[in-house]
C-alpha positions as CSV (number, residue, x, y, z in Angstrom):
1,M,57.4,135.4,181.9
2,R,59.1,132.1,181.2
3,P,59.5,129.6,184.0
4,L,62.9,129.0,185.4
5,R,64.7,126.2,183.7
6,A,67.2,125.0,186.3
7,M,69.9,122.7,185.1
8,R,72.5,120.5,186.8
9,I,76.1,120.4,185.4
10,I,77.7,117.1,186.2
11,V,81.5,116.8,185.8
12,M,82.9,113.2,185.8
13,F,86.7,112.8,185.5
14,D,89.4,110.2,185.4
15,L,92.7,111.9,185.8
16,P,96.1,110.2,185.9
17,T,98.0,110.3,189.2
18,L,101.2,108.3,188.4
19,S,103.7,111.2,188.6
20,E,103.9,114.0,191.2
21,K,102.9,116.6,188.5
22,E,99.8,114.5,187.6
23,V,98.8,114.4,191.2
24,K,99.2,118.1,191.5
25,N,97.1,118.7,188.3
26,A,94.4,116.4,189.6
27,N,94.3,118.1,193.0
28,K,94.3,121.5,191.3
29,F,91.3,120.5,189.2
30,R,89.3,119.1,192.1
31,K,90.0,122.2,194.2
32,F,88.9,124.4,191.2
33,L,85.6,122.5,191.1
34,I,85.0,122.9,194.9
35,K,86.0,126.6,194.8
36,N,83.5,127.2,192.1
37,G,80.5,125.7,193.9
38,F,80.6,122.1,192.7
39,I,79.6,119.5,195.2
40,M,80.9,115.9,195.2
41,M,78.3,113.3,194.4
42,T,80.8,110.5,194.6
43,F,84.5,110.1,194.0
44,S,85.4,111.9,190.8
45,V,81.8,113.0,190.1
46,Y,80.8,116.6,191.0
47,C,77.7,118.6,190.2
48,K,76.5,122.2,190.3
49,L,73.1,123.9,189.9
50,A,72.7,126.4,187.1
51,I,69.5,128.5,187.3
52,N,69.3,129.1,183.5
53,K,70.8,128.2,180.2
54,S,73.2,131.2,180.0
55,I,74.7,130.4,183.4
56,S,74.9,126.8,182.5
57,E,76.9,127.8,179.4
58,S,79.3,130.0,181.4
59,I,79.9,127.2,183.9
60,K,80.7,124.7,181.1
61,K,83.1,127.3,179.5
62,L,84.8,127.8,182.8
63,V,85.3,124.1,183.3
64,Q,86.7,123.7,179.8
65,E,89.2,126.5,180.5
66,N,90.5,124.7,183.5
67,V,90.9,121.2,182.1
68,P,94.2,119.5,183.1
69,P,96.6,118.6,180.3
70,S,96.0,114.9,180.6
71,G,93.1,112.6,181.6
72,K,89.5,112.3,180.7
73,I,86.8,114.7,181.7
74,Q,83.1,114.4,180.8
75,L,80.5,117.1,181.2
76,L,76.8,116.3,181.4
77,E,74.0,118.8,181.5
78,I,70.6,117.6,182.8
79,T,67.4,119.3,183.9
80,E,66.7,119.7,187.6
81,R,63.7,117.4,187.1
82,Q,65.9,114.7,185.7
83,Y,68.3,115.2,188.5
84,T,65.6,114.6,191.1
85,Q,64.9,111.3,189.5
86,I,68.3,109.9,190.6
87,E,67.9,106.6,192.5
88,Y,70.3,106.0,195.3
89,L,71.2,102.4,195.8
90,L,73.1,101.7,198.9
91,G,74.8,98.5,199.9
92,D,74.8,97.0,203.4
93,P,75.9,99.3,206.2
94,Q,79.5,99.0,207.2
95,T,79.7,97.7,210.8
96,L,83.5,97.6,210.9
97,V,83.8,101.3,211.1
98,I,83.9,102.7,214.7
99,D,82.6,106.2,214.6
100,D,81.9,107.2,218.2
101,V,83.8,108.2,221.3
102,D,85.3,104.7,221.6
103,R,87.7,105.7,218.9
104,Y,89.1,108.4,221.1
105,T,92.3,107.5,223.0
106,E,93.5,109.9,225.7
107,I,97.3,109.9,226.2
């Protein structure tokens, strides 16, 4: 029996949002990704786990069938091992954001 070859499908996109129709198309594509199990890594970058090559191919085909009429979409397939090697570099923590009960105002 062959070992499982899990892959990550990463979708990166830059879609125009100048007109109302373009905004609608961009939102529709983003909602499509979320509905189909993609998780947001960062703004305009989503990923999904595929447990084998055939599932990976079907995910890529599904994304290709739902591409909006304009904009740029890039699809990257990497192994789960490569995905776990991602380094997260974080900047200084934001101290200007108030995220506690002090934000709450009772009227």
